[in-house]
C-alpha positions in Angstrom: -21.0 -30.3 18.5 -20.1 -27.1 20.3 -17.4 -25.0 18.7 -15.8 -21.5 18.6 -13.3 -19.7 16.4 -10.1 -18.1 17.7 -9.4 -15.0 15.5 -7.3 -11.9 15.6 -9.2 -8.9 14.2 -8.8 -5.2 14.7 -11.7 -2.9 15.2 -10.7 -0.5 12.4 -13.1 2.2 13.5 -11.4 2.3 16.9 -7.9 2.5 15.2 -9.2 5.4 13.0 -10.6 7.2 16.1 -7.3 6.7 18.0 -5.4 8.0 15.0 -7.6 11.1 14.8 -7.1 11.8 18.5 -3.4 11.3 18.2 -3.3 13.7 15.2 -5.2 16.3 17.2 -2.8 16.0 20.2 0.3 16.2 18.0 -1.1 19.3 16.3 -1.8 21.1 19.6 1.1 20.1 21.8 3.8 22.7 22.3 6.7 20.2 22.0 5.6 19.2 18.5 5.4 22.7 17.1 7.7 23.3 14.2 8.8 19.7 14.0 6.6 18.7 11.1 5.3 15.6 12.9 2.5 13.9 11.0 0.5 10.7 11.4 -1.3 9.3 8.4 -3.4 6.2 7.6 -2.4 4.4 4.3 -3.2 1.1 2.7 -0.1 -0.4 4.3 -0.7 0.9 7.8 0.0 4.1 9.7 2.8 6.3 8.6 4.6 8.6 11.0 6.8 11.5 9.7 8.9 14.0 11.6 12.0 16.2 11.3 13.7 14.5 14.3 14.0 10.9 15.4 13.0 11.8 19.0 9.8 13.6 17.9 9.0 10.6 15.7 9.3 8.3 18.8 7.2 10.7 20.9 4.5 10.7 18.1 4.5 6.9 18.2 4.1 7.0 22.0 1.1 9.4 21.6 -0.4 7.0 19.1 0.1 4.0 21.5 -1.6 5.9 24.3 -4.6 6.7 22.2 -4.9 3.1 20.9 -4.8 1.8 24.5 -7.6 4.2 25.5 -9.6 2.9 22.6 -9.1 -0.8 23.7 -6.9 -1.7 20.7 -4.1 -4.2 21.6 -0.6 -3.0 21.0 0.3 -6.5 19.9 -1.4 -5.8 16.6 1.1 -3.1 15.8 4.2 -4.0 13.8 6.6 -1.0 13.6 9.0 -1.2 10.7 12.5 0.2 10.5 13.0 3.9 10.7 13.8 5.4 7.3 15.6 8.6 6.6 13.8 10.9 4.2 14.7 14.0 2.3 16.2 17.1 4.1 17.0 15.1 7.3 13.4 14.0 8.0 12.4 10.6 9.3 9.6 8.2 8.3 8.3 5.1 10.0 5.6 2.7 8.8 3.5 0.9 11.4 1.8 -2.1 9.9 -1.4 -3.4 11.5 -1.6 -7.2 12.0 -4.9 -8.9 11.5 -5.7 -12.6 11.2 -3.9 -15.6 12.7 -0.8 -16.4 10.6 -0.3 -20.1 9.6 2.8 -20.5 12.0 0.8 -19.1 14.9 -2.2 -21.2 14.1 0.0 -24.3 14.0 1.5 -23.3 17.4 -2.1 -22.9 18.8 -3.1 -26.3 17.5 0.0 -28.0 18.8 -0.4 -26.4 22.3 -4.0 -27.6 22.4 -3.0 -31.1 21.6 -0.3 -31.1 24.2 -2.7 -29.6 26.9 -4.7 -32.8 27.1 -7.9 -30.8 26.8 -10.7 -32.8 25.2 -11.0 -30.6 22.1 -9.9 -30.7 18.5 -8.5 -27.7 16.6 -8.5 -27.1 12.9 -6.9 -24.2 10.9 -9.4 -22.4 8.6 -8.0 -19.4 6.6 -6.9 -16.9 9.2 -8.6 -18.5 12.2 -8.5 -21.6 14.3 -11.8 -23.6 14.8 -12.0 -25.4 18.1 -14.6 -28.1 18.7 -15.4 -30.2 21.7 -18.2 -32.5 23.0 -18.9 -30.3 26.1 -19.4 -26.6 26.5 -17.2 -26.7 29.7 -14.3 -28.1 27.7 -14.5 -25.2 25.3 -14.7 -22.7 28.2 -11.6 -24.3 29.7 -9.9 -24.0 26.3 -10.7 -20.3 26.1 -9.2 -19.8 29.6 -6.1 -21.8 28.6 -5.6 -19.8 25.4 -6.1 -16.5 27.2 -3.3 -17.4 29.6 -0.9 -18.0 26.7 1.1 -15.3 24.9 1.1 -15.8 21.1 2.2 -12.2 20.3 -1.2 -11.3 18.9 -4.5 -10.4 20.4 -6.9 -13.3 20.2 -10.7 -13.0 20.2 -13.1 -15.9 20.6 -16.1 -15.6 18.3 -18.8 -17.7 16.8 -19.4 -19.8 20.0 -22.0 -22.4 19.1 -23.7 -25.2 21.1 
């Protein structure tokens, strides 16, 4: 029976390349001189630091531009609250979302059932497996899911006949 998996994964090498490009731009741009603006990759995500709130926001915009150029969806970014640091500095953590959360997976399954498409969907770990009798039904399902906005970038992998 034909099937595919709907997943949400980040190309981490592209994120790292975009981060390096953003670090270079922040280091060379005149408006960032003397502001102590830094971008850093940690286990939690990407950390932005700066002396002023406006420079922190500008650094975030530079990061977004570089991610877009690398083909990384901005829907996978989860910016956290701005934190005040020592000596009037500011810090912001940007978490990177990967995988389809259970609530979103349930929403996808419910939408597919309501759509009257001749497919069945099952939640497996951080992905949704969709199976159908015909390949055309699965292609219609992919088009249907691409038209929806779930707040996360969906990729369709593991397409099998």
